[in-house]
N, CA, C and O atoms as a Maestro MAE file, in Angstrom:
{
 s_m_m2io_version
 :::
 2.0.0
}

f_m_ct {
 s_m_title
 :::
 protein
 m_atom[352] {
  # First column is atom index #
  i_m_mmod_type
  r_m_x_coord
  r_m_y_coord
  r_m_z_coord
  i_m_residue_number
  s_m_chain_name
  s_m_pdb_residue_name
  s_m_pdb_atom_name
  i_m_atomic_number
  :::
  1 25 0.841 -1.182 0.000 1 A "MET " " N  " 7
  2 3 0.000 0.000 0.000 1 A "MET " " CA " 6
  3 2 0.889 1.250 0.000 1 A "MET " " C  " 6
  4 15 1.782 1.387 0.836 1 A "MET " " O  " 8
  5 25 0.637 2.134 -0.925 2 A "ASN " " N  " 7
  6 3 1.422 3.366 -1.025 2 A "ASN " " CA " 6
  7 2 0.863 4.427 -0.094 2 A "ASN " " C  " 6
  8 15 -0.343 4.676 -0.066 2 A "ASN " " O  " 8
  9 25 1.735 5.035 0.651 3 A "ALA " " N  " 7
  10 3 1.320 6.123 1.537 3 A "ALA " " CA " 6
  11 2 1.098 7.384 0.719 3 A "ALA " " C  " 6
  12 15 1.908 7.726 -0.142 3 A "ALA " " O  " 8
  13 25 0.015 8.061 0.987 4 A "LYS " " N  " 7
  14 3 -0.267 9.318 0.302 4 A "LYS " " CA " 6
  15 2 0.555 10.429 0.962 4 A "LYS " " C  " 6
  16 15 0.688 10.469 2.185 4 A "LYS " " O  " 8
  17 25 1.100 11.324 0.145 5 A "PRO " " N  " 7
  18 3 1.866 12.430 0.747 5 A "PRO " " CA " 6
  19 2 0.935 13.344 1.544 5 A "PRO " " C  " 6
  20 15 -0.217 13.559 1.167 5 A "PRO " " O  " 8
  21 25 1.438 13.860 2.617 6 A "GLU " " N  " 7
  22 3 0.672 14.792 3.427 6 A "GLU " " CA " 6
  23 2 1.108 16.214 3.117 6 A "GLU " " C  " 6
  24 15 2.300 16.507 3.027 6 A "GLU " " O  " 8
  25 25 0.147 17.073 2.960 7 A "TYR " " N  " 7
  26 3 0.417 18.475 2.689 7 A "TYR " " CA " 6
  27 2 -0.205 19.322 3.784 7 A "TYR " " C  " 6
  28 15 -1.357 19.128 4.173 7 A "TYR " " O  " 8
  29 25 0.574 20.249 4.260 8 A "LEU " " N  " 7
  30 3 0.086 21.214 5.228 8 A "LEU " " CA " 6
  31 2 0.328 22.589 4.614 8 A "LEU " " C  " 6
  32 15 1.473 22.989 4.400 8 A "LEU " " O  " 8
  33 25 -0.748 23.304 4.333 9 A "ALA " " N  " 7
  34 3 -0.646 24.577 3.618 9 A "ALA " " CA " 6
  35 2 -0.933 25.749 4.544 9 A "ALA " " C  " 6
  36 15 -1.666 25.631 5.526 9 A "ALA " " O  " 8
  37 25 -0.335 26.877 4.202 10 A "LEU " " N  " 7
  38 3 -0.523 28.115 4.950 10 A "LEU " " CA " 6
  39 2 -0.566 29.254 3.939 10 A "LEU " " C  " 6
  40 15 0.193 29.248 2.970 10 A "LEU " " O  " 8
  41 25 -1.423 30.208 4.147 11 A "THR " " N  " 7
  42 3 -1.442 31.408 3.330 11 A "THR " " CA " 6
  43 2 -1.334 32.617 4.255 11 A "THR " " C  " 6
  44 15 -1.926 32.643 5.334 11 A "THR " " O  " 8
  45 25 -0.580 33.606 3.821 12 A "LEU " " N  " 7
  46 3 -0.302 34.745 4.694 12 A "LEU " " CA " 6
  47 2 0.010 35.989 3.875 12 A "LEU " " C  " 6
  48 15 0.766 35.934 2.905 12 A "LEU " " O  " 8
  49 25 -0.575 37.101 4.269 13 A "ASN " " N  " 7
  50 3 -0.227 38.395 3.698 13 A "ASN " " CA " 6
  51 2 0.878 38.969 4.573 13 A "ASN " " C  " 6
  52 15 0.638 39.297 5.736 13 A "ASN " " O  " 8
  53 25 2.084 39.094 4.030 14 A "ILE " " N  " 7
  54 3 3.212 39.545 4.856 14 A "ILE " " CA " 6
  55 2 3.392 41.064 4.851 14 A "ILE " " C  " 6
  56 15 4.314 41.571 5.489 14 A "ILE " " O  " 8
  57 25 2.536 41.792 4.150 15 A "HIS " " N  " 7
  58 3 2.573 43.265 4.152 15 A "HIS " " CA " 6
  59 2 3.973 43.808 3.860 15 A "HIS " " C  " 6
  60 15 4.409 44.789 4.461 15 A "HIS " " O  " 8
  61 25 4.665 43.154 2.930 16 A "LYS " " N  " 7
  62 3 6.021 43.555 2.523 16 A "LYS " " CA " 6
  63 2 7.012 43.576 3.686 16 A "LYS " " C  " 6
  64 15 8.004 44.305 3.664 16 A "LYS " " O  " 8
  65 25 6.718 42.753 4.711 17 A "GLY " " N  " 7
  66 3 7.636 42.632 5.836 17 A "GLY " " CA " 6
  67 2 7.393 43.607 6.973 17 A "GLY " " C  " 6
  68 15 8.209 43.711 7.889 17 A "GLY " " O  " 8
  69 25 6.278 44.322 6.923 18 A "PHE " " N  " 7
  70 3 5.959 45.294 7.960 18 A "PHE " " CA " 6
  71 2 4.718 44.853 8.716 18 A "PHE " " C  " 6
  72 15 3.914 44.072 8.207 18 A "PHE " " O  " 8
  73 25 4.566 45.362 9.940 19 A "SER " " N  " 7
  74 3 3.353 45.083 10.706 19 A "SER " " CA " 6
  75 2 2.166 45.668 9.948 19 A "SER " " C  " 6
  76 15 2.345 46.494 9.053 19 A "SER " " O  " 8
  77 25 0.968 45.248 10.300 20 A "ALA " " N  " 7
  78 3 -0.227 45.711 9.596 20 A "ALA " " CA " 6
  79 2 -0.361 47.230 9.630 20 A "ALA " " C  " 6
  80 15 -0.939 47.821 8.718 20 A "ALA " " O  " 8
  81 25 0.165 47.862 10.667 21 A "SER " " N  " 7
  82 3 0.100 49.321 10.771 21 A "SER " " CA " 6
  83 2 1.317 50.011 10.149 21 A "SER " " C  " 6
  84 15 1.429 51.236 10.201 21 A "SER " " O  " 8
  85 25 2.231 49.225 9.557 22 A "ASN " " N  " 7
  86 3 3.457 49.745 8.923 22 A "ASN " " CA " 6
  87 2 4.390 50.439 9.904 22 A "ASN " " C  " 6
  88 15 5.218 51.252 9.493 22 A "ASN " " O  " 8
  89 25 4.275 50.138 11.183 23 A "LEU " " N  " 7
  90 3 5.127 50.787 12.179 23 A "LEU " " CA " 6
  91 2 6.395 49.998 12.488 23 A "LEU " " C  " 6
  92 15 7.407 50.577 12.883 23 A "LEU " " O  " 8
  93 25 6.343 48.671 12.309 24 A "ARG " " N  " 7
  94 3 7.501 47.844 12.652 24 A "ARG " " CA " 6
  95 2 7.879 46.957 11.476 24 A "ARG " " C  " 6
  96 15 7.015 46.461 10.753 24 A "ARG " " O  " 8
  97 25 9.165 46.766 11.295 25 A "TYR " " N  " 7
  98 3 9.681 45.833 10.294 25 A "TYR " " CA " 6
  99 2 9.698 44.456 10.942 25 A "TYR " " C  " 6
  100 15 10.370 44.264 11.955 25 A "TYR " " O  " 8
  101 25 8.974 43.496 10.378 26 A "THR " " N  " 7
  102 3 8.768 42.209 11.033 26 A "THR " " CA " 6
  103 2 9.209 41.011 10.188 26 A "THR " " C  " 6
  104 15 8.838 39.880 10.504 26 A "THR " " O  " 8
  105 25 9.978 41.224 9.138 27 A "LEU " " N  " 7
  106 3 10.295 40.126 8.222 27 A "LEU " " CA " 6
  107 2 11.043 38.985 8.914 27 A "LEU " " C  " 6
  108 15 10.765 37.817 8.639 27 A "LEU " " O  " 8
  109 25 11.974 39.295 9.794 28 A "GLU " " N  " 7
  110 3 12.718 38.224 10.474 28 A "GLU " " CA " 6
  111 2 11.789 37.394 11.358 28 A "GLU " " C  " 6
  112 15 11.905 36.169 11.394 28 A "GLU " " O  " 8
  113 25 10.876 38.040 12.065 29 A "ALA " " N  " 7
  114 3 9.910 37.307 12.892 29 A "ALA " " CA " 6
  115 2 8.996 36.446 12.022 29 A "ALA " " C  " 6
  116 15 8.654 35.324 12.396 29 A "ALA " " O  " 8
  117 25 8.604 36.967 10.872 30 A "LEU " " N  " 7
  118 3 7.794 36.175 9.939 30 A "LEU " " CA " 6
  119 2 8.570 34.960 9.441 30 A "LEU " " C  " 6
  120 15 8.014 33.869 9.311 30 A "LEU " " O  " 8
  121 25 9.836 35.154 9.170 31 A "ARG " " N  " 7
  122 3 10.684 34.051 8.700 31 A "ARG " " CA " 6
  123 2 10.731 32.923 9.737 31 A "ARG " " C  " 6
  124 15 10.596 31.749 9.393 31 A "ARG " " O  " 8
  125 25 10.918 33.282 10.975 32 A "VAL " " N  " 7
  126 3 10.956 32.283 12.054 32 A "VAL " " CA " 6
  127 2 9.597 31.589 12.177 32 A "VAL " " C  " 6
  128 15 9.537 30.365 12.291 32 A "VAL " " O  " 8
  129 25 8.519 32.354 12.156 33 A "ALA " " N  " 7
  130 3 7.180 31.779 12.301 33 A "ALA " " CA " 6
  131 2 6.850 30.838 11.141 33 A "ALA " " C  " 6
  132 15 6.249 29.785 11.357 33 A "ALA " " O  " 8
  133 25 7.233 31.202 9.920 34 A "LEU " " N  " 7
  134 3 6.987 30.331 8.767 34 A "LEU " " CA " 6
  135 2 7.744 29.016 8.903 34 A "LEU " " C  " 6
  136 15 7.202 27.947 8.622 34 A "LEU " " O  " 8
  137 25 8.980 29.098 9.330 35 A "ARG " " N  " 7
  138 3 9.781 27.877 9.518 35 A "ARG " " CA " 6
  139 2 9.202 27.006 10.631 35 A "ARG " " C  " 6
  140 15 9.167 25.782 10.500 35 A "ARG " " O  " 8
  141 25 8.755 27.612 11.705 36 A "ASP " " N  " 7
  142 3 8.201 26.868 12.834 36 A "ASP " " CA " 6
  143 2 6.822 26.290 12.537 36 A "ASP " " C  " 6
  144 15 6.347 25.416 13.263 36 A "ASP " " O  " 8
  145 25 6.178 26.769 11.480 37 A "SER " " N  " 7
  146 3 4.817 26.323 11.162 37 A "SER " " CA " 6
  147 2 4.766 24.855 10.750 37 A "SER " " C  " 6
  148 15 3.748 24.192 10.949 37 A "SER " " O  " 8
  149 25 5.861 24.340 10.174 38 A "GLY " " N  " 7
  150 3 5.875 22.955 9.704 38 A "GLY " " CA " 6
  151 2 5.157 22.753 8.383 38 A "GLY " " C  " 6
  152 15 4.981 21.618 7.941 38 A "GLY " " O  " 8
  153 25 4.745 23.825 7.756 39 A "CYS " " N  " 7
  154 3 4.025 23.729 6.481 39 A "CYS " " CA " 6
  155 2 4.976 23.382 5.345 39 A "CYS " " C  " 6
  156 15 6.137 23.791 5.347 39 A "CYS " " O  " 8
  157 25 4.475 22.625 4.378 40 A "ASN " " N  " 7
  158 3 5.288 22.340 3.199 40 A "ASN " " CA " 6
  159 2 4.752 23.051 1.957 40 A "ASN " " C  " 6
  160 15 5.369 22.983 0.893 40 A "ASN " " O  " 8
  161 25 3.634 23.718 2.076 41 A "LEU " " N  " 7
  162 3 3.123 24.604 1.025 41 A "LEU " " CA " 6
  163 2 2.772 25.936 1.668 41 A "LEU " " C  " 6
  164 15 1.947 26.000 2.579 41 A "LEU " " O  " 8
  165 25 3.404 26.994 1.187 42 A "ILE " " N  " 7
  166 3 3.144 28.315 1.755 42 A "ILE " " CA " 6
  167 2 2.861 29.284 0.618 42 A "ILE " " C  " 6
  168 15 3.625 29.384 -0.342 42 A "ILE " " O  " 8
  169 25 1.752 29.991 0.746 43 A "PHE " " N  " 7
  170 3 1.350 30.977 -0.251 43 A "PHE " " CA " 6
  171 2 1.384 32.347 0.413 43 A "PHE " " C  " 6
  172 15 0.672 32.591 1.387 43 A "PHE " " O  " 8
  173 25 2.216 33.240 -0.119 44 A "LEU " " N  " 7
  174 3 2.399 34.560 0.480 44 A "LEU " " CA " 6
  175 2 1.857 35.645 -0.441 44 A "LEU " " C  " 6
  176 15 1.962 35.548 -1.664 44 A "LEU " " O  " 8
  177 25 1.288 36.661 0.150 45 A "GLN " " N  " 7
  178 3 0.850 37.833 -0.582 45 A "GLN " " CA " 6
  179 2 1.673 39.032 -0.125 45 A "GLN " " C  " 6
  180 15 2.209 39.053 0.983 45 A "GLN " " O  " 8
  181 25 1.760 40.023 -0.997 46 A "GLU " " N  " 7
  182 3 2.493 41.269 -0.760 46 A "GLU " " CA " 6
  183 2 3.958 41.015 -0.413 46 A "GLU " " C  " 6
  184 15 4.474 41.514 0.587 46 A "GLU " " O  " 8
  185 25 4.602 40.237 -1.252 47 A "VAL " " N  " 7
  186 3 6.036 39.962 -1.119 47 A "VAL " " CA " 6
  187 2 6.778 40.988 -1.962 47 A "VAL " " C  " 6
  188 15 6.402 41.233 -3.108 47 A "VAL " " O  " 8
  189 25 7.809 41.583 -1.421 48 A "SER " " N  " 7
  190 3 8.578 42.609 -2.123 48 A "SER " " CA " 6
  191 2 9.811 41.999 -2.782 48 A "SER " " C  " 6
  192 15 10.458 41.111 -2.228 48 A "SER " " O  " 8
  193 25 10.114 42.491 -3.961 49 A "GLY " " N  " 7
  194 3 11.350 42.099 -4.626 49 A "GLY " " CA " 6
  195 2 12.519 42.878 -4.035 49 A "GLY " " C  " 6
  196 15 12.400 43.477 -2.966 49 A "GLY " " O  " 8
  197 25 13.623 42.866 -4.722 50 A "GLU " " N  " 7
  198 3 14.771 43.644 -4.248 50 A "GLU " " CA " 6
  199 2 14.382 45.118 -4.221 50 A "GLU " " C  " 6
  200 15 13.721 45.612 -5.134 50 A "GLU " " O  " 8
  201 25 14.794 45.809 -3.176 51 A "ASN " " N  " 7
  202 3 14.431 47.206 -3.008 51 A "ASN " " CA " 6
  203 2 15.619 47.934 -2.392 51 A "ASN " " C  " 6
  204 15 15.812 47.897 -1.177 51 A "ASN " " O  " 8
  205 25 16.404 48.586 -3.220 52 A "SER " " N  " 7
  206 3 17.622 49.240 -2.738 52 A "SER " " CA " 6
  207 2 17.316 50.395 -1.793 52 A "SER " " C  " 6
  208 15 18.113 50.689 -0.902 52 A "SER " " O  " 8
  209 25 16.182 51.049 -1.972 53 A "ARG " " N  " 7
  210 3 15.824 52.160 -1.082 53 A "ARG " " CA " 6
  211 2 15.570 51.647 0.338 53 A "ARG " " C  " 6
  212 15 16.087 52.202 1.307 53 A "ARG " " O  " 8
  213 25 14.774 50.589 0.449 54 A "TYR " " N  " 7
  214 3 14.529 50.002 1.771 54 A "TYR " " CA " 6
  215 2 15.797 49.381 2.342 54 A "TYR " " C  " 6
  216 15 16.036 49.456 3.548 54 A "TYR " " O  " 8
  217 25 16.603 48.775 1.493 55 A "HIS " " N  " 7
  218 3 17.846 48.146 1.957 55 A "HIS " " CA " 6
  219 2 18.751 49.171 2.648 55 A "HIS " " C  " 6
  220 15 19.422 48.847 3.628 55 A "HIS " " O  " 8
  221 25 18.768 50.391 2.144 56 A "GLN " " N  " 7
  222 3 19.594 51.439 2.733 56 A "GLN " " CA " 6
  223 2 18.958 52.022 3.996 56 A "GLN " " C  " 6
  224 15 19.672 52.419 4.917 56 A "GLN " " O  " 8
  225 25 17.633 52.077 4.048 57 A "ARG " " N  " 7
  226 3 16.938 52.755 5.153 57 A "ARG " " CA " 6
  227 2 16.543 51.857 6.311 57 A "ARG " " C  " 6
  228 15 16.425 52.329 7.441 57 A "ARG " " O  " 8
  229 25 16.333 50.554 6.051 58 A "ILE " " N  " 7
  230 3 15.765 49.682 7.074 58 A "ILE " " CA " 6
  231 2 16.764 48.620 7.500 58 A "ILE " " C  " 6
  232 15 17.220 47.810 6.693 58 A "ILE " " O  " 8
  233 25 17.093 48.642 8.774 59 A "LYS " " N  " 7
  234 3 18.039 47.665 9.319 59 A "LYS " " CA " 6
  235 2 17.437 46.263 9.193 59 A "LYS " " C  " 6
  236 15 16.289 46.039 9.579 59 A "LYS " " O  " 8
  237 25 18.206 45.334 8.659 60 A "GLY " " N  " 7
  238 3 17.758 43.959 8.515 60 A "GLY " " CA " 6
  239 2 17.097 43.642 7.193 60 A "GLY " " C  " 6
  240 15 16.715 42.495 6.956 60 A "GLY " " O  " 8
  241 25 16.948 44.646 6.309 61 A "TRP " " N  " 7
  242 3 16.341 44.376 4.996 61 A "TRP " " CA " 6
  243 2 17.268 43.432 4.231 61 A "TRP " " C  " 6
  244 15 18.472 43.681 4.176 61 A "TRP " " O  " 8
  245 25 16.746 42.357 3.641 62 A "PRO " " N  " 7
  246 3 17.615 41.358 2.994 62 A "PRO " " CA " 6
  247 2 18.294 41.891 1.733 62 A "PRO " " C  " 6
  248 15 17.805 42.814 1.081 62 A "PRO " " O  " 8
  249 25 19.434 41.283 1.413 63 A "ASN " " N  " 7
  250 3 20.161 41.641 0.194 63 A "ASN " " CA " 6
  251 2 19.485 41.071 -1.052 63 A "ASN " " C  " 6
  252 15 19.750 41.523 -2.166 63 A "ASN " " O  " 8
  253 25 18.625 40.093 -0.867 64 A "THR " " N  " 7
  254 3 17.907 39.455 -1.968 64 A "THR " " CA " 6
  255 2 16.435 39.840 -1.881 64 A "THR " " C  " 6
  256 15 16.032 40.596 -0.997 64 A "THR " " O  " 8
  257 25 15.637 39.311 -2.807 65 A "ASP " " N  " 7
  258 3 14.204 39.567 -2.698 65 A "ASP " " CA " 6
  259 2 13.651 38.806 -1.490 65 A "ASP " " C  " 6
  260 15 14.266 37.853 -1.011 65 A "ASP " " O  " 8
  261 25 12.505 39.229 -1.014 66 A "GLN " " N  " 7
  262 3 11.965 38.659 0.213 66 A "GLN " " CA " 6
  263 2 11.624 37.178 0.081 66 A "GLN " " C  " 6
  264 15 11.804 36.421 1.035 66 A "GLN " " O  " 8
  265 25 11.142 36.756 -1.066 67 A "LEU " " N  " 7
  266 3 10.789 35.350 -1.243 67 A "LEU " " CA " 6
  267 2 12.009 34.454 -1.080 67 A "LEU " " C  " 6
  268 15 11.952 33.443 -0.382 67 A "LEU " " O  " 8
  269 25 13.101 34.822 -1.718 68 A "GLU " " N  " 7
  270 3 14.341 34.041 -1.586 68 A "GLU " " CA " 6
  271 2 14.844 34.062 -0.141 68 A "GLU " " C  " 6
  272 15 15.317 33.046 0.368 68 A "GLU " " O  " 8
  273 25 14.743 35.192 0.500 69 A "TYR " " N  " 7
  274 3 15.172 35.323 1.893 69 A "TYR " " CA " 6
  275 2 14.333 34.426 2.807 69 A "TYR " " C  " 6
  276 15 14.877 33.751 3.681 69 A "TYR " " O  " 8
  277 25 13.031 34.416 2.612 70 A "LEU " " N  " 7
  278 3 12.158 33.609 3.456 70 A "LEU " " CA " 6
  279 2 12.337 32.122 3.204 70 A "LEU " " C  " 6
  280 15 12.302 31.329 4.146 70 A "LEU " " O  " 8
  281 25 12.526 31.731 1.956 71 A "ALA " " N  " 7
  282 3 12.686 30.315 1.610 71 A "ALA " " CA " 6
  283 2 14.046 29.798 2.048 71 A "ALA " " C  " 6
  284 15 14.154 28.689 2.572 71 A "ALA " " O  " 8
  285 25 15.071 30.586 1.839 72 A "ASP " " N  " 7
  286 3 16.447 30.283 2.221 72 A "ASP " " CA " 6
  287 2 16.768 28.808 2.009 72 A "ASP " " C  " 6
  288 15 16.563 28.293 0.910 72 A "ASP " " O  " 8
  289 25 17.250 28.136 3.000 73 A "SER " " N  " 7
  290 3 17.642 26.727 2.865 73 A "SER " " CA " 6
  291 2 16.532 25.773 3.305 73 A "SER " " C  " 6
  292 15 16.708 24.556 3.244 73 A "SER " " O  " 8
  293 25 15.397 26.304 3.746 74 A "VAL " " N  " 7
  294 3 14.306 25.452 4.235 74 A "VAL " " CA " 6
  295 2 13.476 24.895 3.086 74 A "VAL " " C  " 6
  296 15 13.160 23.706 3.059 74 A "VAL " " O  " 8
  297 25 13.128 25.756 2.144 75 A "TRP " " N  " 7
  298 3 12.312 25.337 1.007 75 A "TRP " " CA " 6
  299 2 13.128 25.542 -0.267 75 A "TRP " " C  " 6
  300 15 13.304 26.675 -0.715 75 A "TRP " " O  " 8
  301 25 13.624 24.458 -0.849 76 A "PRO " " N  " 7
  302 3 14.472 24.595 -2.036 76 A "PRO " " CA " 6
  303 2 13.698 24.997 -3.297 76 A "PRO " " C  " 6
  304 15 14.296 25.468 -4.264 76 A "PRO " " O  " 8
  305 25 12.385 24.817 -3.290 77 A "HIS " " N  " 7
  306 3 11.584 25.155 -4.462 77 A "HIS " " CA " 6
  307 2 10.630 26.285 -4.108 77 A "HIS " " C  " 6
  308 15 9.800 26.146 -3.210 77 A "HIS " " O  " 8
  309 25 10.749 27.393 -4.808 78 A "PHE " " N  " 7
  310 3 9.857 28.515 -4.576 78 A "PHE " " CA " 6
  311 2 9.676 29.253 -5.889 78 A "PHE " " C  " 6
  312 15 10.539 29.205 -6.765 78 A "PHE " " O  " 8
  313 25 8.555 29.930 -6.015 79 A "ALA " " N  " 7
  314 3 8.258 30.647 -7.259 79 A "ALA " " CA " 6
  315 2 7.505 31.919 -6.930 79 A "ALA " " C  " 6
  316 15 6.745 31.987 -5.964 79 A "ALA " " O  " 8
  317 25 7.734 32.918 -7.750 80 A "TYR " " N  " 7
  318 3 7.050 34.197 -7.608 80 A "TYR " " CA " 6
  319 2 6.121 34.359 -8.804 80 A "TYR " " C  " 6
  320 15 6.541 34.178 -9.947 80 A "TYR " " O  " 8
  321 25 4.897 34.688 -8.553 81 A "GLY " " N  " 7
  322 3 3.949 34.947 -9.639 81 A "GLY " " CA " 6
  323 2 3.337 36.315 -9.474 81 A "GLY " " C  " 6
  324 15 2.672 36.594 -8.477 81 A "GLY " " O  " 8
  325 25 3.556 37.151 -10.436 82 A "ARG " " N  " 7
  326 3 2.998 38.490 -10.383 82 A "ARG " " CA " 6
  327 2 1.507 38.412 -10.681 82 A "ARG " " C  " 6
  328 15 1.101 37.803 -11.671 82 A "ARG " " O  " 8
  329 25 0.695 39.022 -9.835 83 A "ASN " " N  " 7
  330 3 -0.728 38.917 -10.040 83 A "ASN " " CA " 6
  331 2 -1.382 40.214 -10.490 83 A "ASN " " C  " 6
  332 15 -2.594 40.244 -10.707 83 A "ASN " " O  " 8
  333 25 -0.625 41.269 -10.632 84 A "ALA " " N  " 7
  334 3 -1.176 42.529 -11.078 84 A "ALA " " CA " 6
  335 2 -0.094 43.309 -11.834 84 A "ALA " " C  " 6
  336 15 1.085 43.264 -11.484 84 A "ALA " " O  " 8
  337 25 -0.510 43.995 -12.838 85 A "ALA " " N  " 7
  338 3 0.438 44.803 -13.614 85 A "ALA " " CA " 6
  339 2 -0.241 46.117 -13.989 85 A "ALA " " C  " 6
  340 15 -1.440 46.157 -14.265 85 A "ALA " " O  " 8
  341 25 0.522 47.156 -13.994 86 A "ARG " " N  " 7
  342 3 0.007 48.448 -14.440 86 A "ARG " " CA " 6
  343 2 0.187 48.561 -15.945 86 A "ARG " " C  " 6
  344 15 1.265 48.298 -16.479 86 A "ARG " " O  " 8
  345 25 -0.847 48.943 -16.594 87 A "ILE " " N  " 7
  346 3 -0.800 49.135 -18.039 87 A "ILE " " CA " 6
  347 2 -1.055 50.601 -18.318 87 A "ILE " " C  " 6
  348 15 -2.082 51.159 -17.931 87 A "ILE " " O  " 8
  349 25 -0.113 51.204 -18.989 88 A "TYR " " N  " 7
  350 3 -0.255 52.628 -19.304 88 A "TYR " " CA " 6
  351 2 -0.447 52.813 -20.781 88 A "TYR " " C  " 6
  352 15 -0.586 53.944 -21.248 88 A "TYR " " O  " 8
  :::
 }
 m_bond[351] {
  # First column is bond index #
  i_m_from
  i_m_to
  i_m_order
  :::
  1 1 2 1
  2 2 3 1
  3 3 4 2
  4 3 5 1
  5 5 6 1
  6 6 7 1
  7 7 8 2
  8 7 9 1
  9 9 10 1
  10 10 11 1
  11 11 12 2
  12 11 13 1
  13 13 14 1
  14 14 15 1
  15 15 16 2
  16 15 17 1
  17 17 18 1
  18 18 19 1
  19 19 20 2
  20 19 21 1
  21 21 22 1
  22 22 23 1
  23 23 24 2
  24 23 25 1
  25 25 26 1
  26 26 27 1
  27 27 28 2
  28 27 29 1
  29 29 30 1
  30 30 31 1
  31 31 32 2
  32 31 33 1
  33 33 34 1
  34 34 35 1
  35 35 36 2
  36 35 37 1
  37 37 38 1
  38 38 39 1
  39 39 40 2
  40 39 41 1
  41 41 42 1
  42 42 43 1
  43 43 44 2
  44 43 45 1
  45 45 46 1
  46 46 47 1
  47 47 48 2
  48 47 49 1
  49 49 50 1
  50 50 51 1
  51 51 52 2
  52 51 53 1
  53 53 54 1
  54 54 55 1
  55 55 56 2
  56 55 57 1
  57 57 58 1
  58 58 59 1
  59 59 60 2
  60 59 61 1
  61 61 62 1
  62 62 63 1
  63 63 64 2
  64 63 65 1
  65 65 66 1
  66 66 67 1
  67 67 68 2
  68 67 69 1
  69 69 70 1
  70 70 71 1
  71 71 72 2
  72 71 73 1
  73 73 74 1
  74 74 75 1
  75 75 76 2
  76 75 77 1
  77 77 78 1
  78 78 79 1
  79 79 80 2
  80 79 81 1
  81 81 82 1
  82 82 83 1
  83 83 84 2
  84 83 85 1
  85 85 86 1
  86 86 87 1
  87 87 88 2
  88 87 89 1
  89 89 90 1
  90 90 91 1
  91 91 92 2
  92 91 93 1
  93 93 94 1
  94 94 95 1
  95 95 96 2
  96 95 97 1
  97 97 98 1
  98 98 99 1
  99 99 100 2
  100 99 101 1
  101 101 102 1
  102 102 103 1
  103 103 104 2
  104 103 105 1
  105 105 106 1
  106 106 107 1
  107 107 108 2
  108 107 109 1
  109 109 110 1
  110 110 111 1
  111 111 112 2
  112 111 113 1
  113 113 114 1
  114 114 115 1
  115 115 116 2
  116 115 117 1
  117 117 118 1
  118 118 119 1
  119 119 120 2
  120 119 121 1
  121 121 122 1
  122 122 123 1
  123 123 124 2
  124 123 125 1
  125 125 126 1
  126 126 127 1
  127 127 128 2
  128 127 129 1
  129 129 130 1
  130 130 131 1
  131 131 132 2
  132 131 133 1
  133 133 134 1
  134 134 135 1
  135 135 136 2
  136 135 137 1
  137 137 138 1
  138 138 139 1
  139 139 140 2
  140 139 141 1
  141 141 142 1
  142 142 143 1
  143 143 144 2
  144 143 145 1
  145 145 146 1
  146 146 147 1
  147 147 148 2
  148 147 149 1
  149 149 150 1
  150 150 151 1
  151 151 152 2
  152 151 153 1
  153 153 154 1
  154 154 155 1
  155 155 156 2
  156 155 157 1
  157 157 158 1
  158 158 159 1
  159 159 160 2
  160 159 161 1
  161 161 162 1
  162 162 163 1
  163 163 164 2
  164 163 165 1
  165 165 166 1
  166 166 167 1
  167 167 168 2
  168 167 169 1
  169 169 170 1
  170 170 171 1
  171 171 172 2
  172 171 173 1
  173 173 174 1
  174 174 175 1
  175 175 176 2
  176 175 177 1
  177 177 178 1
  178 178 179 1
  179 179 180 2
  180 179 181 1
  181 181 182 1
  182 182 183 1
  183 183 184 2
  184 183 185 1
  185 185 186 1
  186 186 187 1
  187 187 188 2
  188 187 189 1
  189 189 190 1
  190 190 191 1
  191 191 192 2
  192 191 193 1
  193 193 194 1
  194 194 195 1
  195 195 196 2
  196 195 197 1
  197 197 198 1
  198 198 199 1
  199 199 200 2
  200 199 201 1
  201 201 202 1
  202 202 203 1
  203 203 204 2
  204 203 205 1
  205 205 206 1
  206 206 207 1
  207 207 208 2
  208 207 209 1
  209 209 210 1
  210 210 211 1
  211 211 212 2
  212 211 213 1
  213 213 214 1
  214 214 215 1
  215 215 216 2
  216 215 217 1
  217 217 218 1
  218 218 219 1
  219 219 220 2
  220 219 221 1
  221 221 222 1
  222 222 223 1
  223 223 224 2
  224 223 225 1
  225 225 226 1
  226 226 227 1
  227 227 228 2
  228 227 229 1
  229 229 230 1
  230 230 231 1
  231 231 232 2
  232 231 233 1
  233 233 234 1
  234 234 235 1
  235 235 236 2
  236 235 237 1
  237 237 238 1
  238 238 239 1
  239 239 240 2
  240 239 241 1
  241 241 242 1
  242 242 243 1
  243 243 244 2
  244 243 245 1
  245 245 246 1
  246 246 247 1
  247 247 248 2
  248 247 249 1
  249 249 250 1
  250 250 251 1
  251 251 252 2
  252 251 253 1
  253 253 254 1
  254 254 255 1
  255 255 256 2
  256 255 257 1
  257 257 258 1
  258 258 259 1
  259 259 260 2
  260 259 261 1
  261 261 262 1
  262 262 263 1
  263 263 264 2
  264 263 265 1
  265 265 266 1
  266 266 267 1
  267 267 268 2
  268 267 269 1
  269 269 270 1
  270 270 271 1
  271 271 272 2
  272 271 273 1
  273 273 274 1
  274 274 275 1
  275 275 276 2
  276 275 277 1
  277 277 278 1
  278 278 279 1
  279 279 280 2
  280 279 281 1
  281 281 282 1
  282 282 283 1
  283 283 284 2
  284 283 285 1
  285 285 286 1
  286 286 287 1
  287 287 288 2
  288 287 289 1
  289 289 290 1
  290 290 291 1
  291 291 292 2
  292 291 293 1
  293 293 294 1
  294 294 295 1
  295 295 296 2
  296 295 297 1
  297 297 298 1
  298 298 299 1
  299 299 300 2
  300 299 301 1
  301 301 302 1
  302 302 303 1
  303 303 304 2
  304 303 305 1
  305 305 306 1
  306 306 307 1
  307 307 308 2
  308 307 309 1
  309 309 310 1
  310 310 311 1
  311 311 312 2
  312 311 313 1
  313 313 314 1
  314 314 315 1
  315 315 316 2
  316 315 317 1
  317 317 318 1
  318 318 319 1
  319 319 320 2
  320 319 321 1
  321 321 322 1
  322 322 323 1
  323 323 324 2
  324 323 325 1
  325 325 326 1
  326 326 327 1
  327 327 328 2
  328 327 329 1
  329 329 330 1
  330 330 331 1
  331 331 332 2
  332 331 333 1
  333 333 334 1
  334 334 335 1
  335 335 336 2
  336 335 337 1
  337 337 338 1
  338 338 339 1
  339 339 340 2
  340 339 341 1
  341 341 342 1
  342 342 343 1
  343 343 344 2
  344 343 345 1
  345 345 346 1
  346 346 347 1
  347 347 348 2
  348 347 349 1
  349 349 350 1
  350 350 351 1
  351 351 352 2
  :::
 }
}
């Protein structure tokens, strides 16, 4: 009998790494919480790409995009899908 794979999914709006009120930078705490969740499927909203302005202004802002930073060595497979585009 073949065992069926188990999936534990989580979805979260990370507000680009800030608290809901935009007063605190919380990306590192989110990273720890995601890892501790034990989920093997994680769907994130409001993930920021590389941002040199924030990197210079905010202590702890990652050198890479947030998705790569959050996945790091825990999740070897990750993908970014843009869901909105401005058309001028």
